[in-house]
N, C-alpha and C positions, 0 to 999 in steps of 0.2 A: 504493500499500499504505500502510496506517495505521500510525503509529508511536506508541508510549506509553512513558512512563518510570514506574518504580516507585521510590517513596521510602520509607524507613523499615524496609524488609524486613530490613536487616542488624540494626538495633535490635530487631526483633521476635525474630529468630533468636537473638540474644544473651540476650534476657530468658527466652526458653522453655528455653534449654539451661541456665540458672541454676536452674531449678525442680527440687527434689530429689523426685521422686515416690516414691521409696523411703522418704521419712521423712513426706511429707504423705498419701499414700494410707492407710496404716494409721490416722491420726489422723481422717481423714474418715470411715473405717469406724467406729472406736471410739466417737466423739463421737456418730454418728447411730443406732447399733445400738440404744439404749435406746427409742427411738421405735418400732422394729419389735417389739422385744421387748413392749412394752406393749400394742402392737396384737395380737401373737399371742396373749398370756395374756387380753386381753379377748374375743377371738373364741372362744378355748377353754372360757371361763367360761360360755359359754351352752350348753356340751354336757357340763358335768362332772356325775359321779356322786359321787365323792368328794373331787374336787378335787386328788388326788395328781398327775395328769398336768400340770394347769395350774401347780401350785406347783414342779414340777420343769423348767419351761421357763426355759432360760439361753441367754446368748449366749456364743459362744467369742471368744477373743482374734482379732486380725486375722492372717492366715496368706497366703503367697504360694504360687502353682504355676505351671504352664507358662502358664496363661491369665490370670495376674494376681493382684491381691489380693482376697481375699474374707473373709467373717465369717459365722458360721452362727447361727440362732436356732432351738433345737430342745428338746424333752423329754429329760430325762436320768433315768437310774437305773430302778428297777423299782416297782411298787405291791405292796402287802402281799400279793398273791397270787404275786408273782414275774413278772408280765408287764411286759415292758418299756414304759416310756411312750412311746417312739418308736413302736414297734409298734401302740399304740392311736391315736396320731396319724395313721398311715397308713390304718388301717382307717377312721378318722373322714373323712379327706381323699378316699379313693378307694372306700369301702365295701369289702363282702365279698359271698360269694354268699348270705349270710343278712340282709345288713343294708345300706341304701343309703347312698350316698355324704352325710355331711353336712361340706362343706368348712370348713376352719378356715384354712389357711395361705394359700391361693389369696385369700379376702376380706381377711385381716390384711394382705397384702402390698398389695394394691391400696389399701385404706384409708390406709396409711402412706406409700406410694410418695411423693406430693408433699411432705410433710414431711421424709422422709429425704432426698430429692433437694435440698430448700432448705437443710438443715442441712449437707450435704456441700458445697454451693456455697459456703455460709457459712465453713465451715472452710478451704477451699481459698483463697478470698479473702483471708482473714485470714493463713493462711501465705505466700501469694505477695506480700502487702503488705509483710511482714517482710524480704523479699529486697533 
């Protein structure tokens, strides 16, 4: 029977336990969300009539729920006719019975994904290095 020894696992466990994810995760999200926000605005600009929806796109602050930390980028408010900007975004993304889909969120997320991930990794590394 083979025998092997593992060295350093105790040090690794000690280092991991020092990471304060409740402090780091929101920072990762908040520092990377401007990249996604810019991408969503750029994609929605391709389909605007008045620009009201595009101008209303904003990021929320970081929050936590049972699944973990999250942040949202979405249209807010209503246009001059009283139509919710988020409603217009949903119609564009998925279409209606009278209008075909012209996705905005899906392409924006795909285009921003690598940059967002890189920024989140950068923030994580910076914060862990401070420990």
